[in-house]
C-alpha positions in Angstrom: -12.5 -25.7 -18.9 -10.7 -23.0 -17.0 -11.5 -21.7 -13.6 -11.3 -18.0 -12.7 -8.7 -17.4 -10.0 -10.2 -18.0 -6.6 -9.3 -16.3 -3.3 -5.6 -16.0 -3.2 -3.3 -14.7 -0.4 -0.9 -11.9 -1.1 2.7 -12.8 -0.8 3.6 -9.4 0.5 5.3 -9.1 3.9 3.8 -7.2 6.8 5.1 -3.6 7.0 7.5 -3.3 9.9 6.0 -1.0 12.6 9.3 0.8 13.3 9.8 1.4 9.6 6.3 2.9 9.1 6.9 4.9 12.3 10.2 6.2 10.9 8.4 7.1 7.6 5.6 9.0 9.3 8.1 10.8 11.5 11.1 11.3 9.3 10.3 11.5 5.6 10.0 14.9 4.0 8.4 15.3 0.6 8.9 18.7 -1.3 6.0 21.1 -1.5 3.9 19.3 1.2 2.4 21.5 3.9 4.7 20.6 6.8 4.7 22.8 9.9 7.6 25.3 10.2 8.3 24.6 13.8 7.7 21.7 16.2 4.1 21.6 17.5 2.7 20.8 20.9 0.1 18.1 21.0 -2.6 20.4 22.2 -2.3 22.7 19.2 -2.5 20.0 16.5 -5.9 20.5 14.6 -8.4 17.7 14.4 -8.6 16.6 10.8 -11.3 14.0 11.2 -14.3 16.3 10.4 -12.5 17.4 7.2 -11.9 13.8 6.1 -15.5 12.9 7.0 -16.8 15.6 4.7 -14.6 14.4 1.8 -15.8 10.8 2.3 -19.4 11.8 2.7 -19.2 13.7 -0.6 -17.3 10.8 -2.2 -14.6 13.1 -3.5 -11.9 11.8 -5.8 -9.3 14.3 -4.5 -6.1 13.3 -2.9 -5.9 13.7 0.9 -2.7 15.8 0.7 -4.4 18.2 -1.8 -7.3 18.6 0.6 -4.9 19.4 3.5 -3.0 21.9 1.4 -6.2 23.8 0.5 -7.2 24.3 4.1 -5.5 27.1 6.1 -4.4 24.9 9.0 -1.0 24.0 10.4 -1.0 20.2 10.2 1.4 18.0 12.1 4.2 16.1 10.4 2.5 12.8 11.2 -0.8 13.9 9.6 0.9 15.2 6.5 3.0 12.0 6.1 0.0 9.8 6.9 -2.0 11.6 4.1 0.9 11.2 1.7 1.3 7.5 2.5 -2.4 6.8 2.1 -2.5 8.8 -1.2 0.5 7.0 -2.6 -0.8 3.5 -1.7 -4.2 4.3 -3.2 -2.7 5.9 -6.4 -0.6 2.8 -7.0 -3.7 0.6 -6.3 -5.7 2.7 -8.9 -3.1 2.2 -11.5 -1.9 -1.3 -11.0 -4.7 -3.3 -9.3 -6.1 -4.7 -12.6 -9.7 -4.1 -11.4 -12.3 -2.2 -13.4 -11.7 1.6 -13.4 -15.2 2.3 -11.9 -14.7 -0.2 -9.1 -11.2 0.8 -8.1 -12.0 4.5 -8.3 -14.8 4.2 -5.8 -12.7 2.0 -3.6 -9.8 4.4 -3.8 -11.9 6.9 -1.8 -11.1 4.9 1.2 -7.9 6.9 1.2 -9.6 9.3 3.6 -10.3 6.6 6.1 -6.9 5.0 5.5 -5.1 8.3 6.2 -6.9 8.7 9.5 -6.1 5.1 10.5 -2.4 5.4 9.5 -2.0 8.5 11.6 -3.5 6.8 14.6 -2.5 3.2 14.3 0.7 3.3 12.2 1.7 0.0 10.5 -1.3 -1.9 11.9 -3.6 0.3 9.7 -2.1 -1.1 6.5 -1.1 -4.6 7.8 -2.9 -7.8 6.7 -4.9 -7.7 10.0 -6.5 -4.4 9.1 -10.1 -4.7 8.0 -9.6 -2.1 5.3 -6.5 -4.0 4.0 -8.3 -7.3 4.2 -11.4 -6.1 2.3 -9.4 -4.4 -0.4 -7.3 -7.5 -0.9 -10.4 -9.6 -1.4 -11.5 -7.4 -4.3 -9.3 -9.5 -6.7 -12.3 -11.9 -6.9 -14.1 -9.1 -8.8 -11.4 -8.9 -11.4 -13.9 -9.7 -14.1 -16.5 -7.2 -12.9 -17.6 -4.7 -15.5 -20.0 -1.8 -15.1 -22.4 -3.4 -17.6 -25.6 -2.6 -15.8 -26.4 -6.3 -15.4 -27.5 -8.0 -12.2 -23.9 -8.8 -11.1 -22.9 -5.2 -11.7 -25.9 -3.9 -9.7 -25.1 -6.2 -6.8 -21.5 -4.9 -6.5 -22.7 -1.3 -6.9 -25.2 -1.9 -4.0 -22.3 -3.1 -1.8 -20.3 0.1 -2.7 -23.3 2.3 -1.9 -23.6 0.6 1.5 -19.9 1.2 2.0 -20.5 4.9 1.9 -22.9 4.7 4.9 -20.5 2.4 6.7 -17.6 4.9 6.3 -19.8 7.7 7.5 -20.5 5.8 10.7 -16.9 4.9 11.2 -15.8 8.6 11.0 -18.6 9.8 13.2 -18.0 7.2 15.9 -14.2 7.4 15.4 -14.1 3.6 15.3 -13.7 0.9 12.6 -16.3 -1.4 14.1 -18.9 -0.7 11.4 -16.4 -1.4 8.7 -15.4 -4.7 10.3 -19.0 -5.8 10.4 -19.4 -4.8 6.7 -16.2 -6.8 5.8 -17.5 -9.9 7.6 -20.9 -9.7 5.7 -19.0 -9.2 2.4 -16.7 -12.2 2.9 -19.7 -14.4 3.9 -21.6 -13.4 0.8 -18.6 -14.0 -1.4 -17.9 -17.4 0.0 -21.5 -18.5 -0.6 -21.5 -17.0 -4.0 -18.4 -19.0 -5.0 -20.2 -22.2 -4.4 -23.1 -21.1 -6.5 -20.8 -20.0 -9.3 -19.0 -23.3 -9.4 -22.3 -25.2 -9.9 -23.5 -22.7 -12.5 -20.3 -23.0 -14.5 -20.5 -26.8 -14.5 -24.1 -26.7 -15.8 -23.2 -24.0 -18.3 -20.3 -26.0 -19.7 -22.4 -29.1 -20.1 -25.1 -27.2 -21.9 -22.7 -25.3 -24.1 -20.8 -28.3 -25.2 -24.0 -29.9 -26.4 -25.0 -26.7 -28.1 -21.6 -26.4 -29.7 -22.0 -29.8 -31.3 -25.3 -28.7 -32.7 -23.9 -25.5 -34.0 -21.0 -27.3 -35.6 -23.4 -29.7 -37.2 -25.5 -26.8 -38.5 -22.5 -25.0 -39.9 -21.1 -28.1 -41.6 -24.5 -29.1 -43.0 -25.0 -25.5 -44.4 -21.6 -25.7 -45.9 -22.3 -29.0 -47.6 -25.7 -27.7 -48.9 -24.3 -24.3 -49.8 -21.5 -25.9 -51.8 -24.0 -28.1 -53.7 -26.4 -25.3 -54.5 -23.8 -22.8 -55.4 -25.4 -20.0 -57.5 -27.5 -22.3 -59.7 -31.0 -22.1 -61.0 -33.0 -25.0 -59.9 -36.7 -26.0 -59.8 -38.4 -24.4 -56.7 -39.6 -27.8 -55.5 -36.1 -29.1 -55.3 -34.9 -26.0 -53.4 -37.8 -26.3 -50.9 -37.1 -30.0 -50.4 -33.4 -29.4 -49.7 -34.0 -26.6 -47.3 -36.9 -28.2 -45.5 -36.0 -31.8 -45.3 -32.4 -32.6 -46.5 -30.6 -29.8 -44.6 -32.0 -31.0 -41.2 -31.2 -34.5 -42.2 -27.6 -33.6 -42.8 -27.4 -31.7 -39.5 -28.8 -34.7 -37.7 -26.3 -37.1 -39.4 -23.3 -34.9 -38.7 -24.4 -34.3 -35.1 -24.8 -38.0 -34.3 -22.3 -39.8 -36.6 -20.2 -37.2 -38.3 -20.0 -36.3 -42.0 -17.4 -39.1 -42.6 -19.9 -41.8 -41.5 -21.7 -44.0 -44.0 -25.0 -42.1 -43.5 -23.1 -38.8 -43.8 -21.4 -39.7 -47.1 -24.7 -41.2 -48.5 -26.7 -38.1 -47.5 -24.1 -35.8 -49.1 -23.9 -37.9 -52.3 -27.7 -38.0 -52.6 -27.8 -34.2 -52.3 -25.3 -33.9 -55.2 -27.5 -36.3 -57.3 -30.6 -34.3 -56.6 -28.9 -31.1 -57.8 -27.4 -32.9 -60.8 -30.7 -34.3 -61.9 -32.6 -31.0 -61.4 -30.1 -28.8 -63.2 -30.4 -29.1 -67.0 -27.0 -27.6 -67.4 -25.5 -30.5 -65.6 -27.5 -33.5 -66.8 -28.8 -32.8 -70.3 -25.7 -34.0 -71.9 -25.8 -37.4 -70.2 -29.3 -38.7 -70.8 -28.4 -42.3 -70.1 -27.0 -41.5 -66.8 -29.9 -39.2 -66.1 -32.3 -42.2 -66.6 -30.2 -44.5 -64.4 -30.0 -41.9 -61.5 -33.6 -40.8 -61.8 -35.0 -44.3 -61.5 -33.2 -44.9 -58.2 -33.1 -41.5 -56.6 -36.5 -41.6 -54.8 -35.8 -45.0 -53.3 -32.3 -43.9 -52.1 -33.7 -40.8 -50.5 -36.4 -42.7 -48.6 -33.8 -45.3 -47.6 -31.4 -42.8 -46.1 -34.1 -40.9 -44.4 -35.6 -43.9 -42.8 -32.2 -45.1 -41.6 -31.4 -41.7 -40.0 -34.7 -40.5 -38.7 -36.0 -44.0 -37.8 -39.3 -43.2 -39.6 -40.6 -42.8 -43.2 -40.3 -39.7 -45.1 -43.8 -37.9 -45.3 -45.7 -39.0 -48.4 -46.0 -35.6 -50.0 -42.4 -34.6 -49.2 -41.0 -36.1 -52.5 -43.9 -35.1 -54.7 -42.1 -32.0 -56.0 -38.9 -34.0 -56.5 -40.6 -36.8 -58.3 -42.5 -34.4 -60.7 -39.3 -32.7 -61.5 -37.5 -36.0 -62.2 -40.4 -37.2 -64.5 -40.2 -34.0 -66.4 -36.5 -34.2 -66.7 -36.7 -37.8 -67.9 -39.3 -37.0 -70.5 -37.2 -33.9 -71.6 -40.1 -31.6 -70.7 -38.8 -28.1 -69.8 -39.2 -27.2 -66.0 -39.4 -23.9 -64.4 -36.1 -22.7 -62.8 -35.5 -20.2 -60.1 -32.3 -18.8 -58.6 -31.2 -20.5 -55.4 -30.9 -17.1 -53.7 -28.6 -16.0 -50.9 -27.8 -19.2 -49.1 -25.0 -18.2 -46.7 -22.4 -20.5 -45.3 -18.7 -20.6 -44.3 -16.6 -22.6 -46.7 -14.1 -23.5 -43.9 -16.7 -25.9 -42.5 -16.4 -28.1 -45.6 -13.0 -29.2 -44.4 -12.4 -27.7 -40.9 -8.8 -27.6 -39.8 -8.4 -28.9 -36.2 -7.1 -26.3 -33.7 -4.1 -27.6 -31.8 -4.8 -27.6 -28.1 -1.3 -26.3 -27.4 -2.3 -23.1 -29.3 -5.5 -22.7 -27.2 -4.0 -23.5 -23.8 -2.2 -20.2 -23.1 -5.5 -18.3 -23.4 -7.6 -20.5 -21.2 -8.4 -19.1 -17.8 -7.3 -15.6 -18.9 -9.3 -12.4 -18.5 -9.7 -10.2 -21.6 -10.9 -6.7 -21.9 -12.5 -4.8 -24.7 -12.7 -1.0 -24.5 -10.9 1.5 -22.3 -11.3 3.1 -18.9 -14.8 3.0 -17.4 -16.3 1.8 -20.7 -14.2 -1.4 -20.8 -16.0 -4.7 -20.7 -14.3 -7.8 -19.2 -14.8 -11.4 -20.2 -13.3 -14.6 -19.1 -12.0 -17.3 -21.5 -13.9 -20.0 -19.7 -13.7 -22.9 -22.3 -12.8 -23.7 -25.8 -15.6 -25.6 -27.5 -13.6 -27.8 -29.8 -16.6 -29.1 -32.0 -17.7 -25.6 -32.9 -14.2 -24.0 -32.7 -15.7 -21.4 -30.4 -14.7 -19.6 -27.2 -17.2 -19.5 -24.4 -17.0 -16.2 -22.6 -18.3 -15.8 -19.0 -18.3 -13.0 -16.4 -17.1 -13.2 -12.9 -20.4 -14.7 -11.8 -20.1 -17.6 -14.2 -22.8 -16.2 -16.4 -22.5 -16.7 -20.2 -21.5 -13.5 -22.0 -21.3 -14.9 -25.5 -19.5 -17.0 -28.0 -16.7 -16.1 -30.4 -15.2 -18.2 -33.1 -11.5 -19.0 -32.7 -10.7 -17.3 -35.9 -12.5 -14.1 -34.9 -10.7 -14.3 -31.5 -7.3 -14.5 -33.1 -8.1 -11.6 -35.4 -9.3 -9.5 -32.5 -6.1 -10.2 -30.6 -4.0 -9.4 -33.6 -5.8 -6.1 -34.1 -5.7 -5.1 -30.5 -9.5 -5.1 -30.0 -9.1 -7.7 -27.3 -6.3 -7.4 -24.7 -5.4 -9.7 -21.9 -5.5 -8.3 -18.4 -2.2 -8.2 -16.5 -1.8 -10.4 -13.4 -3.8 -9.2 -10.4 -1.9 -6.9 -8.1 -3.1 -7.5 -4.5 -3.6 -4.6 -2.2 -1.0 -6.2 0.2 1.6 -6.2 -2.6 0.8 -2.5 -3.3 1.3 -1.7 0.4 4.6 -3.7 0.5 5.9 -2.1 -2.7 5.0 1.4 -1.6 6.4 1.1 1.9 9.6 -0.4 0.4 10.0 2.5 -2.0 9.4 5.0 0.7 12.0 3.2 2.8 14.5 3.8 0.1 13.5 7.5 0.0 13.8 7.7 3.7 17.2 6.1 3.7 18.4 8.6 1.1 16.9 11.5 3.0 18.5 10.3 6.3 21.8 9.9 4.5 21.5 13.4 3.0 20.6 14.8 6.4 23.6 13.0 7.9 25.8 14.4 5.1 24.2 17.9 5.6 24.7 17.6 9.4 28.3 16.5 8.9 28.8 19.3 6.4 27.3 21.8 8.8 29.4 20.5 11.7 32.5 20.7 9.5 31.5 24.2 8.4 30.9 25.1 12.1 34.2 23.6 13.0 35.8 25.6 10.2 34.1 28.8 11.4 35.1 28.0 15.0 38.7 27.4 13.8 38.6 30.6 11.8 37.2 32.4 14.7 39.9 30.8 17.0 42.6 31.8 14.5 41.2 35.3 14.3 41.0 35.5 18.1 44.5 34.1 18.3 45.6 36.6 15.7 43.8 39.4 17.5 45.4 38.3 20.8 48.8 38.1 19.2 48.2 41.5 17.6 47.1 42.9 21.0 50.1 41.2 22.6 52.3 42.7 20.0 50.8 46.1 20.5 51.0 45.7 24.2 54.6 44.6 23.9 55.3 47.6 21.7 53.5 49.9 24.1 55.3 48.3 27.0 58.6 48.7 25.1 57.7 52.3 24.3 56.7 52.9 27.9 59.9 51.2 29.0 61.9 53.4 26.7 60.0 56.5 27.9 60.5 55.4 31.5 64.2 54.7 30.8 64.5 58.0 29.1 62.6 59.6 32.0 64.8 57.9 34.5 67.8 58.8 32.5 66.6 62.4 32.4 65.8 62.2 36.1 69.1 60.7 36.8 70.8 63.3 34.7 68.8 65.9 36.5 69.7 64.4 39.8 73.2 64.2 38.8 73.1 67.8 37.7 71.3 68.8 40.8 73.7 66.8 42.9 76.5 68.3 41.1 75.0 71.7 41.6 74.4 71.0 45.2 77.9 69.7 45.6 79.3 72.8 43.8 77.1 75.0 46.0 78.0 73.1 49.1 81.7 73.3 48.1 81.4 77.0 47.6 79.6 77.2 51.0 82.4 75.1 52.6 85.1 77.1 50.8 83.4 80.2 52.0 83.3 79.1 55.6 85.3 81.4 57.9 86.3 80.9 61.4 83.4 81.5 63.6 80.8 80.4 61.1 78.2 78.0 62.3 76.9 74.9 60.7 74.1 72.6 61.7 74.7 68.9 61.6 72.0 66.3 61.9 72.4 64.4 65.2 71.2 61.1 63.6 70.8 60.8 59.9 68.3 58.0 60.4 66.0 60.1 62.7 65.5 63.6 61.3 63.2 64.4 64.3 66.1 64.9 66.6 67.5 68.4 66.9 70.5 69.2 64.8 73.8 70.0 66.5 75.2 73.5 65.9 78.9 73.7 65.5 81.2 76.6 65.0 84.3 76.5 62.8 87.2 76.9 65.1 90.2 75.8 63.0 90.6 75.4 59.2 93.6 73.6 58.0 93.9 74.3 54.3 96.9 72.0 53.8 95.0 68.9 55.0 91.5 70.1 54.2 90.4 69.5 57.8 87.9 71.6 59.5 87.7 71.7 63.3 84.4 72.7 64.9 83.4 73.3 68.5 80.1 73.7 70.2 78.7 76.8 71.7 80.8 76.5 74.7 83.9 75.9 72.7 84.0 72.3 73.8 83.5 69.0 72.2 85.9 69.4 69.4 84.7 67.9 66.1 86.9 67.4 63.1 85.6 67.1 59.5 87.2 66.7 56.1 86.1 69.4 53.8 84.9 66.9 51.2 82.8 65.0 53.8 81.2 68.3 54.9 80.5 69.1 51.2 78.8 65.7 50.8 76.8 66.2 54.1 75.6 69.7 53.0 74.7 68.4 49.5 72.9 65.4 51.1 71.0 67.6 53.5 72.7 66.1 56.6 74.4 69.5 57.3 73.8 73.1 56.4 75.7 76.4 56.7 74.0 78.8 59.1 76.4 81.7 59.4 73.8 84.5 59.7 71.6 82.5 62.0 74.5 81.6 64.2 75.5 85.2 64.4 72.0 86.2 65.4 71.9 83.5 68.1 75.3 84.5 69.3 74.2 88.1 69.6 71.1 87.1 71.4 73.1 85.0 73.8 75.4 88.0 74.6 72.4 90.2 75.2 70.8 87.7 77.4 74.0 87.3 79.3 74.4 91.0 79.9 70.9 91.3 81.2 71.6 88.5 83.6 74.9 90.1 84.7 73.1 93.4 85.2 70.6 91.9 87.4 
């Protein structure tokens, strides 16, 4: 006898809070409705009314598809919480091993799960979460089928109640109603497990006894069927065999087995009854016919009394005895075909089934059909006497029997398939978070590479800009140097021109001054600056008194003929050219004339 798997704990690890937080914050999935820019908390839309509508209508849509269809700008956390809830529930749908109808209805909890993940993070999908705990407990319903029976209706009632519970949770924005629902569910399941164990034990005891009876029936029918074959026998013999001797054989086989003394005697007497009654078998051996016929009635009564512990009814052998008298006298008897007496020949010499061949199938759930039409049945026990399989459902209720040979044929033809091991919700969560962690790590690495690439590109751009700026500055410096050099050349040329002009002017002044000096005559006046450093002082006026051409000296006197001043002609030329002296012959004459006039006037007075 095999026991269906009881309540088992998932071996999955608790999702790490920081990891789930990083997934909600950092993962990016293509084509999901992420916001373009960072949002402020006060502008993030409330998605709970939308999720409540989807749950109330029991939609089978994915949460992310619902968000994409609504013209709202959802936060990154909302989008990733919806994606995480969808992914967990999608994997649960595909791999839980539960019936398609059951898991489809449970997968609608994705709307509540998305809301909880967004608010609670890792604790929403941890083992302490009421949603996680309830979904993980569903493995006890692995054998549930949507058959319409009492067990199926009970589970459907719980699922209908879950809809109202979810509505209250979303309206109150609290999981307290679900927690109460989960407590009631676990309490009911615990009580039911005890009832199921007792039911299975009684069922096994009953079915083992019934299996022995069915095996005895099948073996007895096989023995009778082989003896009757397709013969034509007196109707009285056929009636006796079916009414009395077949039940006798069944009783002998059930209590003692066909190999017992009673079993062998009953089978042998059946053969003698057929042999005596069939002219084709016994007409050629009349002596033997007499011998058998004389003892047959007594032997039949003897075996009957030994097995049934009572005498055979008096009229039971009347037909047999009349047939035997007619056969012994050689009188023809009426014959009739045996008819369609069905039996399985394998029961004549049943081959024992090795327990090692049966053992791998015991305690295994099998499914027949596909999707929501599939029916699940549990290999509860192998009934060795009847070589039959006892099928039960998850409630321990008998679903039916199947011969071992039909079972093996169904397995070989694929009509029956074993269910894969149960995949707990906790394992689904652990696997999903683990895979998303790998995705997150790859995305973070790609972002790091992209950031490094962008920084390298920016550094390259900065370097190129710096090089361009340096080149521009060098070009400007080069142009400035060229311009400065050109200006310097121009200034040098200008200075050269000015110097040349100054030289020319100086030369001209010197030549003019020399002509003036050469043209000086005695009595001509010159004006000489009193102090070259102070041009504001009045110039001294001097008159040429002596000119010594041999030495080039010029002797000047003042107005009174005193204060003799000597100059070299070249020095006077330099002074006149430099502006420190000037020739004033006409002016001097005017002043001299004026002085004489003034003097005469004074004398006249």
